[in-house]
C-alpha positions in Angstrom: 9.3 -36.7 -10.6 11.0 -34.5 -8.0 9.2 -32.1 -5.6 10.2 -29.0 -7.6 8.9 -30.6 -10.8 5.6 -31.5 -9.1 5.2 -27.9 -7.9 6.0 -26.6 -11.4 3.5 -28.9 -13.0 0.8 -27.7 -10.6 1.6 -24.1 -11.6 1.4 -25.0 -15.3 -2.0 -26.5 -14.8 -3.3 -23.4 -13.0 -2.6 -21.3 -16.1 -5.0 -23.1 -18.4 -7.2 -20.0 -18.3 -4.5 -17.7 -19.5 -4.6 -18.6 -23.3 -8.3 -17.7 -23.3 -7.7 -14.2 -22.1 -7.0 -11.5 -24.7 -4.1 -9.3 -23.5 -5.2 -5.7 -23.5 -3.6 -2.5 -22.0 -5.1 -1.5 -18.7 -5.1 2.1 -17.8 -7.8 2.2 -15.1 -10.4 -0.4 -14.2 -13.8 1.0 -15.3 -15.7 -1.8 -13.5 -18.3 -0.3 -11.1 -16.8 -2.3 -8.2 -13.5 -0.6 -8.6 -14.7 3.0 -8.4 -14.4 3.2 -4.6 -10.6 3.6 -4.8 -10.1 7.3 -5.5 -12.5 8.3 -2.6 -11.1 5.8 -0.1 -8.6 8.2 1.3 -7.0 6.2 4.1 -5.7 2.6 4.3 -3.6 0.3 6.5 -0.5 -1.4 5.1 0.6 -4.5 7.0 4.1 -6.0 6.6 4.1 -9.3 8.5 6.0 -12.6 8.2 9.0 -14.5 9.5 11.1 -11.3 9.6 8.8 -10.1 12.4 10.5 -12.5 14.8 13.7 -10.5 14.7 12.1 -7.1 14.3 13.9 -6.5 11.0 12.8 -5.3 7.6 11.3 -8.0 5.4 13.6 -9.8 3.0 16.2 -7.0 2.3 18.0 -7.8 5.5 18.9 -11.3 4.1 21.1 -9.9 1.4 24.8 -10.4 1.3 26.7 -8.5 4.0 23.4 -7.4 5.6 22.7 -8.2 9.3 20.7 -11.4 8.5 22.5 -12.3 5.3 25.4 -14.6 4.5 28.6 -13.4 2.8 29.4 -16.7 1.2 26.1 -17.8 -0.4 24.0 -16.6 -3.2 20.7 -18.5 -3.2 20.2 -19.8 0.3 20.2 -17.8 3.4 20.4 -20.0 6.5 20.6 -17.1 9.0 17.4 -15.4 7.7 15.5 -18.7 7.1 16.3 -19.9 10.6 13.4 -17.6 11.5 11.0 -20.0 9.8 10.9 -22.2 12.9 10.2 -19.2 15.3 7.2 -17.6 13.6 4.2 -18.8 15.6 1.5 -16.1 15.9 -0.4 -17.6 18.8 -2.1 -14.3 19.6 -3.2 -13.4 16.1 -6.4 -11.4 16.2 -7.0 -9.4 13.0 -10.5 -8.6 14.2 -9.0 -6.3 16.8 -6.7 -4.7 14.1 -9.6 -4.0 11.8 -12.0 -2.6 14.4 -9.4 0.0 15.3 -8.6 0.7 11.7 -12.3 1.2 10.8 -12.8 3.5 13.8 -9.8 5.6 12.6 -11.4 6.1 9.2 -9.4 3.6 7.2 -11.3 2.2 4.2 -9.0 -0.5 3.0 -6.1 -2.7 4.1 -3.2 -4.5 2.3 -1.3 -7.3 3.9 1.9 -8.9 2.7 0.7 -12.3 1.5 4.2 -13.0 0.2 7.3 -10.8 0.4 10.5 -11.3 -1.6 11.7 -14.0 0.8 9.0 -16.3 -0.7 7.3 -17.1 2.6 3.5 -17.4 2.1 1.0 -16.5 4.8 -1.4 -19.0 3.3 -0.9 -22.8 2.6 0.2 -22.5 -1.0 0.4 -25.7 -3.0 3.2 -24.3 -5.2 5.9 -23.9 -2.6 7.3 -25.6 0.5 8.1 -22.3 2.0 5.1 -21.1 3.9 2.4 -22.0 6.4 1.5 -25.3 4.6 4.8 -26.8 5.8 5.8 -24.7 8.8 2.4 -24.2 10.4 0.7 -27.5 9.5 -1.4 -25.8 6.8 -2.7 -22.9 8.9 -4.1 -20.1 6.8 -3.3 -16.6 8.2 -5.0 -14.8 5.4 -8.6 -16.0 5.9 -9.0 -14.5 9.4 -7.7 -11.2 8.0 -10.2 -11.3 5.1 -13.0 -12.1 7.4 -12.1 -9.3 9.7 -11.9 -6.8 6.9 -15.4 -7.7 5.6 -16.8 -7.6 9.1 -15.8 -3.9 9.5 -16.5 -2.9 5.9 -12.8 -2.5 5.0 -11.8 -3.3 1.4 -9.6 -6.4 1.2 -6.1 -6.0 -0.2 -3.2 -8.4 -0.8 0.4 -7.4 -1.3 2.2 -9.9 -3.5 5.8 -9.8 -4.5 6.5 -11.4 -7.9 10.2 -11.1 -6.9 10.8 -14.4 -5.1 14.3 -15.2 -3.8 13.3 -18.7 -2.7 12.5 -19.8 -6.2 15.3 -21.9 -7.7 17.0 -20.0 -10.5 15.6 -16.6 -9.7 18.2 -14.1 -11.0 18.8 -12.6 -7.6 22.0 -11.1 -9.0 19.9 -8.2 -10.2 19.1 -7.4 -6.6 22.7 -7.4 -5.6 23.5 -4.7 -8.1 22.7 -1.8 -5.8 25.0 -3.3 -3.2 28.1 -3.1 -5.4 28.0 -6.8 -6.4 28.2 -6.0 -10.1 30.4 -9.1 -10.7 27.4 -11.2 -10.1 25.4 -9.6 -12.9 27.2 -11.4 -15.8 26.2 -15.0 -15.5 26.9 -16.0 -19.1 23.2 -16.4 -19.9 21.6 -15.7 -23.2 18.4 -13.6 -23.5 16.7 -16.8 -24.8 17.6 -18.7 -21.7 16.5 -15.8 -19.5 13.1 -15.8 -21.3 12.8 -19.5 -20.9 13.5 -19.4 -17.2 11.2 -16.4 -16.7 8.4 -18.2 -18.4 8.7 -21.1 -15.9 8.8 -18.6 -13.0 5.8 -16.8 -14.5 3.8 -20.0 -14.3 4.8 -20.6 -10.7 3.9 -17.0 -9.8 0.5 -17.1 -11.6 -0.2 -20.4 -9.8 0.2 -18.7 -6.5 -1.9 -15.7 -7.6 -4.7 -18.1 -8.7 -4.9 -19.3 -5.1 -5.1 -15.8 -3.7 -7.8 -14.8 -6.3 -10.0 -17.8 -6.0 -9.9 -18.9 -2.4 -11.2 -15.8 -0.5 -14.1 -14.4 -2.4 -14.0 -10.9 -3.7 -10.6 -9.2 -3.5 -10.5 -5.4 -3.8 -6.8 -4.6 -4.1 -3.8 -6.4 -5.5 -0.6 -4.6 -4.6 2.4 -5.9 -6.6 5.9 -5.0 -5.6 8.5 -4.5 -8.4 10.0 -7.4 -10.2 13.1 -7.0 -12.4 14.3 -9.9 -14.6 17.4 -9.3 -16.7 17.2 -9.3 -20.4 13.6 -10.6 -20.6 11.8 -9.2 -23.6 8.3 -10.3 -22.6 7.2 -10.3 -19.0 3.6 -11.1 -20.1 2.4 -7.9 -18.3 -0.7 -7.3 -20.2 -1.6 -10.9 -20.1 -1.3 -11.2 -16.3 -3.4 -8.1 -15.8 -6.1 -9.3 -18.1 -6.1 -12.8 -16.5 -6.4 -11.3 -13.0 -9.4 -9.2 -14.2 -11.0 -12.4 -15.6 -10.8 -13.9 -12.1 -11.6 -10.7 -10.2 -13.4 -8.1 -12.5 -13.7 -5.4 -9.8 -10.1 -5.6 -8.5 -7.8 -2.5 -8.4 -4.2 -3.3 -9.3 -1.2 -1.1 -8.8 1.6 -0.4 -11.3 4.6 -2.4 -10.2 4.5 -5.7 -12.0 6.9 -4.6 -14.7 9.1 -1.9 -13.2 12.3 -2.2 -15.2 14.3 1.0 -15.3 12.0 2.5 -12.6 9.2 3.0 -15.1 5.8 1.4 -14.7 4.1 0.3 -17.9 0.7 -0.6 -16.7 -1.7 -0.4 -13.7 -4.7 1.3 -12.3 -2.8 3.5 -9.9 0.7 4.7 -9.1 2.4 4.2 -5.8 5.0 6.9 -4.7 6.8 5.5 -1.7 8.0 7.2 1.5 7.8 10.8 0.3 5.2 13.5 -0.3 4.5 14.7 -3.8 5.0 18.3 -4.8 2.4 18.1 -7.6 -0.7 16.1 -8.1 -0.1 13.4 -10.8 -2.7 12.4 -13.3 -5.1 9.5 -12.5 -5.4 7.4 -9.4 -2.5 7.3 -7.0 -1.6 6.3 -3.5 1.3 7.4 -1.2 2.6 4.7 1.1 4.9 5.3 4.1 6.3 3.7 7.2 4.6 4.4 10.5 7.5 2.8 12.4 11.2 2.7 11.9 10.9 0.6 8.7 8.5 -1.7 6.9 8.7 -4.5 9.5 7.9 -4.8 13.2 9.1 -1.7 15.2 8.5 -2.4 18.9 8.2 0.6 21.1 8.1 3.2 18.4 5.5 4.7 16.2 5.4 8.2 14.6 2.9 10.6 16.2 -0.6 11.1 14.9 0.3 14.5 13.7 2.7 12.9 11.2 -0.2 10.7 9.9 -2.2 13.9 9.3 0.6 15.6 7.5 0.7 12.7 5.0 -3.0 12.1 4.9 -3.9 15.8 4.2 -1.2 16.2 1.6 -2.4 13.1 -0.2 -6.1 13.9 -0.1 -5.7 17.5 -1.1 -4.0 16.3 -4.3 -6.4 13.5 -5.0 -4.5 10.6 -3.6 -4.9 8.0 -0.9 -2.5 7.5 2.1 -1.5 3.9 2.9 0.2 3.9 6.3 2.3 0.9 7.1 2.8 -1.0 10.4 4.4 -4.3 11.2 2.6 -6.5 13.7 4.6 -8.5 16.4 5.5 -12.1 15.6 2.8 -13.4 18.0 0.2 -11.6 15.8 -0.5 -8.6 18.1 -0.3 -4.9 17.2 1.9 -2.9 19.5 0.1 -0.7 22.1 1.1 2.5 20.3 -1.0 1.5 17.3 -4.2 1.5 19.5 -3.1 4.8 21.1 -2.7 6.4 17.7 -5.9 5.0 16.2 -7.8 6.2 19.2 -6.5 9.7 18.7 -7.3 9.6 15.0 -10.8 8.1 15.7 -11.5 11.1 18.0 -10.7 13.5 15.2 -12.7 11.5 12.7 -15.8 11.8 14.9 -16.0 15.5 14.1 -14.0 16.1 10.9 -14.0 12.9 8.9 -16.0 14.4 5.9 -13.1 16.8 5.2 -10.8 13.9 4.2 -12.7 10.8 3.6 -15.1 10.7 0.6 -14.4 14.3 -0.4 -12.8 15.8 -3.5 -9.4 17.3 -3.9 -8.4 20.8 -4.9 -5.4 19.8 -6.8 -4.1 23.3 -7.5 -4.5 24.5 -3.9 -0.9 25.7 -3.8 -1.7 28.3 -6.5 -4.4 30.0 -4.4 -3.8 29.1 -0.7 -1.1 28.6 2.0 -3.0 25.7 3.5 -4.2 22.4 1.8 -7.8 22.4 0.6 -10.3 19.6 0.0 -13.9 20.2 -1.0 -17.5 18.8 -1.4 -20.0 20.6 -3.5 -20.0 24.3 -2.3 -18.0 23.6 0.8 -14.2 24.0 1.0 -12.2 22.5 3.8 -9.2 24.5 4.8 -6.7 22.2 6.7 -4.7 24.1 9.3 -1.9 21.7 10.4 -0.1 22.6 13.7 2.7 25.1 13.4 2.4 25.5 9.6 0.9 29.0 9.3 0.1 32.0 11.4 -2.7 33.3 9.2 -4.7 31.7 6.3 -4.4 33.4 3.0 -6.8 32.4 0.2 -6.9 34.1 -3.2 -10.5 34.7 -4.1 -12.6 37.1 -6.2 -15.6 36.3 -4.0 -16.5 36.4 -0.3 -17.9 33.2 1.2 -21.2 32.9 3.0 -19.5 31.7 6.2 -16.4 30.2 7.7 -16.7 27.8 10.6 -14.4 25.5 12.6 -15.7 22.0 11.6 -15.0 20.6 15.0 -17.1 23.1 17.1 -19.1 25.0 14.5 -17.7 28.3 15.9 -17.4 31.2 13.5 -14.0 32.0 12.1 -13.3 35.7 11.3 -12.2 36.6 7.8 -11.7 39.8 5.8 -11.0 40.8 2.3 -7.6 42.2 1.5 -6.9 43.0 -2.1 -7.4 39.8 -4.1 -7.2 37.6 -1.0 -9.2 36.5 1.9 -7.5 36.4 5.3 -8.8 34.0 7.9 -8.0 34.0 11.6 -6.7 30.8 13.1 -9.0 29.0 15.5 -8.7 30.0 19.1 -8.2 26.5 20.2 -6.5 23.6 18.4 -7.1 19.8 18.4 -3.4 19.4 17.7 -3.8 17.4 14.6 -5.8 19.2 11.9 -8.1 22.2 12.5 -10.5 22.2 9.6 -12.2 25.4 8.6 -15.3 24.9 6.5 -15.8 27.7 4.0 -19.3 27.8 2.4 -19.8 29.6 -0.9 -22.9 30.9 -2.6 -20.9 30.7 -5.9 -17.5 29.1 -6.2 -14.6 31.4 -6.8 -12.7 31.4 -10.1 -9.5 29.3 -10.0 
């Protein structure tokens, strides 16, 4: 039996639990251990892997005619995979990462356990492409999990079901957007595609079984989209049910089956790299790039004010903000990360309650010119730098008081017609000046 057959057999054995699980649609996990998610507010996304060596985006740069791709090959990428031998994170210290993340108010983290290139940050028994072979079995995930738990941060794994290292993966689908349409037609029948997908599914679930059984309680599983041509059954409901059998309190996003850009199942949706104009239904999270891209971006990080623009926009409409940063190949975070988190930590010391653990006011755009969050009879008006010259809030009532959360100083306001007009604070923290409006009775909305 060859090496690939041995790995496939291991994957097949790992799925013995699957037939015992009844496939059921999953809309939102009602388990008590999953209910932290909508109040979490702020998280850290970490894209790290062999791509970090070259400071490039993960995986996509290996495509044909891309900087680290090869124009004459389809399934093997010697340029990109030469990075395997150069990824040695000798200064890896996730404890330092998570300490700064916790101080900055982040409640959860998600790390790329495996991206599309197939490289695993743990010593997986189902592939030869990962730390089992190239780092003598070193496990890069366990120190991350331990650090998260030490600082009270929920543990999340990103996992890509799209795996370009897997023999027979129909990578031609991913070439489509690059004008390689001639690669799409491979003279394959739907029956053959389903057969090949079922083998790939066993392999994928085998790796998932390792992630979900080796590290204790896992709080978030962040799938990236997988597309397999002409496959009728991607076993979506079955895999979600199986994951819940292993981790009952886990929160799973919506990207397992993302054909035609439409998610069919998941606990929450994941708009990427843009702010929403309107609050969606249910749980959701916005993810965006703090650096130039998803990977390591040495010497550059967007300012803290950009973080607050995204965090306030997400929280005011009931979502979380997952901000991404790529560590250096040696395992360190760039100095700018600690500079930004220190700035954010200083703000969190006086105004954290207005963003973390509070409730949204999803229709704030109908009544105000600044975003609003709330808790009980307090409304938090978020004044972002340079956005407004005066705060206008439609209200049939006058509040008891209006104070700057940072200093507790009174903010002047007056009734004008059907609106309340608030003065801007005399001084600004430069990130988000929060005015706490306290009501005796809440206004009608």
